[in-house]
DSSP file (Angstrom, degrees, kcal/mol; ACC not computed):
  #  RESIDUE AA STRUCTURE BP1 BP2  ACC     N-H-->O    O-->H-N    N-H-->O    O-->H-N    TCO  KAPPA ALPHA  PHI   PSI    X-CA   Y-CA   Z-CA
    1    1 A X              0   0    0      0, 0.0     2,-0.3     0, 0.0     0, 0.0   0.000 360.0 360.0 360.0 129.0   19.9   12.5  -19.8
    2    2 A X        -     0   0    0      1,-0.1     2,-0.1     3,-0.0     3,-0.0  -0.571 360.0-113.0 -84.8 140.1   17.5   10.0  -18.4
    3    3 A X        -     0   0    0     -2,-0.3     2,-0.4     1,-0.1    -1,-0.1  -0.397  33.9-110.6 -66.6 144.2   16.5   10.1  -14.7
    4    4 A X        -     0   0    0     -2,-0.1     2,-0.3     1,-0.1    -1,-0.1  -0.630  31.6-123.7 -75.2 132.6   17.8    7.3  -12.6
    5    5 A X        -     0   0    0     -2,-0.4     2,-0.3    -3,-0.0    -1,-0.1  -0.614  20.5-142.2 -79.5 131.3   15.0    5.0  -11.4
    6    6 A X        -     0   0    0     -2,-0.3     2,-0.2     1,-0.1     5,-0.0  -0.640  20.8-111.7 -86.5 148.0   14.6    4.5   -7.7
    7    7 A X    >   -     0   0    0     -2,-0.3     3,-1.9     1,-0.1     4,-0.3  -0.566  27.2-120.8 -70.8 146.2   13.7    1.1   -6.2
    8    8 A X  G >  S+     0   0    0      1,-0.3     3,-1.2    -2,-0.2     6,-0.3   0.788 111.3  65.6 -62.3 -25.7   10.2    1.3   -4.6
    9    9 A X  G 3  S+     0   0    0      1,-0.2    -1,-0.3     5,-0.1    46,-0.0   0.593  98.4  54.5 -69.9 -10.2   11.8    0.3   -1.3
   10   10 A X  G <  S+     0   0    0     -3,-1.9     2,-0.3     4,-0.0    -1,-0.2   0.483  84.8 105.2 -97.5  -7.0   13.6    3.6   -1.2
   11   11 A X    <>  -     0   0    0     -3,-1.2     4,-1.7    -4,-0.3     5,-0.1  -0.571  67.3-142.0 -81.1 137.1   10.5    5.7   -1.7
   12   12 A X  H  > S+     0   0    0     -2,-0.3     4,-2.4     1,-0.2     5,-0.2   0.880 102.0  56.7 -59.6 -40.6    9.2    7.6    1.4
   13   13 A X  H  > S+     0   0    0      1,-0.2     4,-2.3     2,-0.2    -1,-0.2   0.880 106.5  49.0 -62.4 -39.5    5.6    6.9    0.4
   14   14 A X  H  > S+     0   0    0     -6,-0.3     4,-2.1     2,-0.2    -1,-0.2   0.870 110.6  50.7 -68.4 -36.6    6.3    3.2    0.3
   15   15 A X  H  X S+     0   0    0     -4,-1.7     4,-2.0     2,-0.2    -2,-0.2   0.895 111.7  48.1 -66.0 -39.8    7.9    3.3    3.8
   16   16 A X  H  X S+     0   0    0     -4,-2.4     4,-2.6     2,-0.2    -2,-0.2   0.896 109.8  52.2 -67.2 -41.1    4.9    5.2    5.1
   17   17 A X  H  X S+     0   0    0     -4,-2.3     4,-2.5     1,-0.2    -2,-0.2   0.923 108.9  49.9 -61.0 -42.6    2.5    2.8    3.6
   18   18 A X  H  X S+     0   0    0     -4,-2.1     4,-2.5     2,-0.2    -1,-0.2   0.910 110.5  50.5 -61.1 -42.4    4.4   -0.1    5.3
   19   19 A X  H  X S+     0   0    0     -4,-2.0     4,-2.3     1,-0.2    -1,-0.2   0.904 110.7  49.2 -64.9 -38.4    4.2    1.7    8.6
   20   20 A X  H  X S+     0   0    0     -4,-2.6     4,-2.3     2,-0.2    -2,-0.2   0.901 109.2  52.7 -66.4 -38.3    0.5    2.2    8.2
   21   21 A X  H  X S+     0   0    0     -4,-2.5     4,-2.2     2,-0.2    -2,-0.2   0.925 110.4  47.5 -61.2 -45.7    0.1   -1.4    7.3
   22   22 A X  H  X S+     0   0    0     -4,-2.5     4,-2.1     1,-0.2    -1,-0.2   0.902 111.0  51.5 -62.4 -40.4    1.9   -2.5   10.5
   23   23 A X  H  X S+     0   0    0     -4,-2.3     4,-2.8     2,-0.2    -1,-0.2   0.890 109.2  50.7 -66.6 -37.0   -0.2    0.0   12.6
   24   24 A X  H  X S+     0   0    0     -4,-2.3     4,-2.8     1,-0.2     5,-0.2   0.934 110.0  50.1 -63.2 -44.9   -3.4   -1.5   11.1
   25   25 A X  H  X S+     0   0    0     -4,-2.2     4,-0.8     2,-0.2    -2,-0.2   0.897 112.3  46.6 -60.9 -40.6   -2.3   -5.0   12.0
   26   26 A X  H >< S+     0   0    0     -4,-2.1     3,-0.7     2,-0.2     4,-0.4   0.948 115.1  47.2 -66.1 -48.6   -1.5   -4.0   15.6
   27   27 A X  H >< S+     0   0    0     -4,-2.8     3,-1.3     1,-0.2    -2,-0.2   0.882 109.5  52.3 -63.7 -39.5   -4.8   -2.1   15.9
   28   28 A X  H >< S+     0   0    0     -4,-2.8     3,-0.9     1,-0.3    -1,-0.2   0.668  94.4  70.3 -75.0 -14.3   -6.9   -4.9   14.5
   29   29 A X  T << S+     0   0    0     -4,-0.8    -1,-0.3    -3,-0.7    -2,-0.2   0.742  96.0  55.8 -68.3 -19.7   -5.4   -7.4   16.9
   30   30 A X  T <  S+     0   0    0     -3,-1.3    -1,-0.2    -4,-0.4    -2,-0.2   0.500  85.5 108.3 -89.4  -5.3   -7.4   -5.6   19.6
   31   31 A X  S <  S-     0   0    0     -3,-0.9     5,-0.1    -4,-0.2    -3,-0.0  -0.271  84.6 -89.3 -66.6 156.9  -10.7   -6.1   17.7
   32   32 A X    >   -     0   0    0      1,-0.1     3,-1.7     3,-0.1     4,-0.3  -0.315  37.7-113.3 -63.0 154.1  -13.2   -8.5   19.2
   33   33 A X  G >  S+     0   0    0      1,-0.3     3,-1.1     2,-0.2     4,-0.4   0.786 115.0  62.4 -63.9 -28.1  -12.9  -12.2   17.9
   34   34 A X  G 3  S+     0   0    0      1,-0.2    -1,-0.3     2,-0.1     3,-0.1   0.633 101.9  52.8 -74.9  -9.1  -16.1  -12.0   16.0
   35   35 A X  G X >S+     0   0    0     -3,-1.7     5,-1.6     1,-0.1     3,-0.9   0.427  80.0  95.3 -97.6  -2.3  -14.7   -9.2   13.8
   36   36 A X  T < 5S+     0   0    0     -3,-1.1     5,-0.5    -4,-0.3    -1,-0.1   0.906  94.0  34.6 -60.7 -40.1  -11.6  -11.1   12.8
   37   37 A X  T 3 5S+     0   0    0     -4,-0.4    -1,-0.3    -3,-0.1    -2,-0.1   0.439 126.0  43.0 -93.8   1.3  -13.1  -12.3    9.6
   38   38 A X  T <>5S-     0   0    0     -3,-0.9     4,-1.9     3,-0.1     5,-0.1   0.564 125.4  -1.1-106.8-103.7  -15.2   -9.2    9.0
   39   39 A X  H  >5S+     0   0    0      1,-0.2     4,-2.6     2,-0.2     5,-0.2   0.884 129.9  54.0 -65.4 -42.5  -14.0   -5.7    9.5
   40   40 A X  H  ><S+     0   0    0     -5,-1.6     4,-2.3     1,-0.2    -1,-0.2   0.924 109.7  47.4 -58.0 -46.6  -10.5   -6.6   10.7
   41   41 A X  H  > S+     0   0    0     -6,-0.6     4,-2.4    -5,-0.5    -1,-0.2   0.905 112.4  49.8 -64.9 -41.7   -9.8   -8.7    7.6
   42   42 A X  H  X S+     0   0    0     -4,-1.9     4,-2.3     1,-0.2    -2,-0.2   0.916 110.8  49.6 -64.2 -44.0  -11.1   -6.0    5.3
   43   43 A X  H  X S+     0   0    0     -4,-2.6     4,-2.2     2,-0.2    -1,-0.2   0.896 111.5  49.2 -64.9 -39.3   -9.0   -3.3    6.9
   44   44 A X  H  X S+     0   0    0     -4,-2.3     4,-2.5    -5,-0.2    -2,-0.2   0.938 111.0  48.5 -65.6 -44.5   -5.8   -5.5    6.7
   45   45 A X  H  X S+     0   0    0     -4,-2.4     4,-1.8     1,-0.2    -2,-0.2   0.918 112.4  49.5 -60.9 -42.5   -6.4   -6.3    3.0
   46   46 A X  H  X S+     0   0    0     -4,-2.3     4,-0.7    -5,-0.2    -1,-0.2   0.902 111.3  48.3 -64.7 -40.5   -6.9   -2.6    2.3
   47   47 A X  H >X S+     0   0    0     -4,-2.2     3,-0.8     1,-0.2     4,-0.8   0.902 110.9  50.9 -66.2 -41.1   -3.8   -1.6    4.1
   48   48 A X  H 3X S+     0   0    0     -4,-2.5     4,-1.5     1,-0.2    -1,-0.2   0.836 101.1  63.6 -65.2 -32.1   -1.7   -4.2    2.4
   49   49 A X  H 3X S+     0   0    0     -4,-1.8     4,-2.2    -5,-0.2    -1,-0.2   0.757  92.4  65.0 -67.3 -23.5   -2.9   -3.1   -1.1
   50   50 A X  H <X S+     0   0    0     -3,-0.8     4,-1.8    -4,-0.7    -1,-0.2   0.992 109.4  33.4 -65.9 -60.1   -1.3    0.3   -0.7
   51   51 A X  H  X S+     0   0    0     -4,-0.8     4,-2.1     1,-0.2    -1,-0.2   0.804 117.6  58.1 -67.6 -22.7    2.4   -0.7   -0.6
   52   52 A X  H  X S+     0   0    0     -4,-1.5     4,-2.5     2,-0.2    -1,-0.2   0.921 107.8  44.6 -71.3 -39.7    1.6   -3.6   -3.0
   53   53 A X  H  X S+     0   0    0     -4,-2.2     4,-2.5     2,-0.2    -2,-0.2   0.840 111.0  54.1 -72.0 -31.3    0.2   -1.2   -5.7
   54   54 A X  H  X S+     0   0    0     -4,-1.8     4,-2.0     2,-0.2    -2,-0.2   0.941 111.5  45.7 -66.9 -46.4    3.1    1.2   -5.2
   55   55 A X  H  X S+     0   0    0     -4,-2.1     4,-1.0     1,-0.2    -2,-0.2   0.929 114.1  48.7 -61.8 -44.7    5.6   -1.8   -5.8
   56   56 A X  H  < S+     0   0    0     -4,-2.5     3,-0.4     1,-0.2     4,-0.3   0.903 110.4  50.5 -63.1 -41.2    3.5   -2.9   -8.8
   57   57 A X  H >< S+     0   0    0     -4,-2.5     3,-1.0     1,-0.2    -1,-0.2   0.860 108.1  53.2 -63.8 -35.9    3.4    0.6  -10.3
   58   58 A X  H 3< S+     0   0    0     -4,-2.0    -1,-0.2     1,-0.2    -2,-0.2   0.750 104.9  56.2 -70.9 -22.4    7.2    0.9   -9.9
   59   59 A X  T 3< S+     0   0    0     -4,-1.0    -1,-0.2    -3,-0.4    -2,-0.2   0.457  85.2 105.5 -90.8   0.8    7.7   -2.4  -11.8
   60   60 A X    <   -     0   0    0     -3,-1.0    -3,-0.0    -4,-0.3     3,-0.0  -0.468  65.1-142.2 -82.3 155.6    5.8   -1.2  -14.9
   61   61 A X  S    S+     0   0    0     -2,-0.1     2,-0.4     1,-0.0    -1,-0.1   0.677  81.0  57.3 -91.4 -16.6    7.6   -0.3  -18.1
   62   62 A X  S >> S-     0   0    0      1,-0.1     4,-2.0     0, 0.0     3,-0.6  -0.933  76.3-132.9-118.6 139.9    5.4    2.6  -19.2
   63   63 A X  H 3> S+     0   0    0     -2,-0.4     4,-2.6     1,-0.2     5,-0.2   0.844 106.1  56.3 -55.8 -40.3    4.6    5.8  -17.2
   64   64 A X  H 3> S+     0   0    0      1,-0.2     4,-1.6     2,-0.2    -1,-0.2   0.861 107.6  49.2 -66.3 -34.7    0.9    5.6  -17.9
   65   65 A X  H <> S+     0   0    0     -3,-0.6     4,-1.4     2,-0.2    -1,-0.2   0.928 112.0  49.0 -67.4 -45.1    0.7    2.0  -16.4
   66   66 A X  H  X S+     0   0    0     -4,-2.0     4,-2.0     1,-0.2     3,-0.4   0.927 108.2  52.4 -58.5 -46.3    2.6    3.2  -13.3
   67   67 A X  H  X S+     0   0    0     -4,-2.6     4,-1.9     1,-0.2    -1,-0.2   0.874 103.6  59.3 -61.0 -38.8    0.4    6.2  -12.8
   68   68 A X  H  X S+     0   0    0     -4,-1.6     4,-1.1     1,-0.2    -1,-0.2   0.892 107.9  44.6 -55.1 -42.6   -2.7    3.9  -12.9
   69   69 A X  H  X S+     0   0    0     -4,-1.4     4,-1.3    -3,-0.4    -1,-0.2   0.825 110.5  54.8 -73.8 -33.3   -1.4    1.9  -10.0
   70   70 A X  H  X S+     0   0    0     -4,-2.0     4,-1.5     1,-0.2    -1,-0.2   0.835 104.9  54.0 -70.0 -29.2   -0.4    5.0   -8.0
   71   71 A X  H  X S+     0   0    0     -4,-1.9     4,-1.4     2,-0.2    -1,-0.2   0.830 101.0  59.4 -74.8 -29.1   -4.0    6.3   -8.4
   72   72 A X  H  X S+     0   0    0     -4,-1.1     4,-0.6     1,-0.2    -1,-0.2   0.914 107.7  46.7 -57.5 -42.2   -5.3    3.1   -6.9
   73   73 A X  H >X S+     0   0    0     -4,-1.3     4,-1.7     1,-0.2     3,-0.9   0.840 103.0  64.0 -66.9 -36.0   -3.2    3.9   -3.8
   74   74 A X  H 3X S+     0   0    0     -4,-1.5     4,-1.4     1,-0.2    -1,-0.2   0.885  96.0  55.7 -58.2 -41.6   -4.5    7.5   -3.7
   75   75 A X  H 3< S+     0   0    0     -4,-1.4    -1,-0.2     1,-0.2    -2,-0.2   0.774 110.6  46.5 -69.1 -23.5   -8.1    6.5   -3.1
   76   76 A X  H << S+     0   0    0     -3,-0.9    -1,-0.2    -4,-0.6    -2,-0.2   0.827 110.9  51.8 -81.0 -31.9   -7.0    4.5    0.0
   77   77 A X  H  <        0   0    0     -4,-1.7    -2,-0.2     1,-0.2    -3,-0.1   0.679 360.0 360.0 -80.8 -18.7   -4.8    7.3    1.4
   78   78 A X     <        0   0    0     -4,-1.4    -1,-0.2    -5,-0.2    -2,-0.1   0.448 360.0 360.0 -79.7 360.0   -7.5   10.1    1.2
């Protein structure tokens, strides 16, 4: 019997990644204006990449491809 696939939006890890992304956006709003295109922008892109890679990995047809995207997330979460 094959396991039922969950949607990525139902995964706790994706929900936590979204919450982290929102927290990063709130925190970087407090950065000085001269950092908006520097550190703040880099932090925001990094935060967004975590839930994006989870979603991309869940959309793959082969487990090895999915795992590759999940490992991308792992290096940001550590």
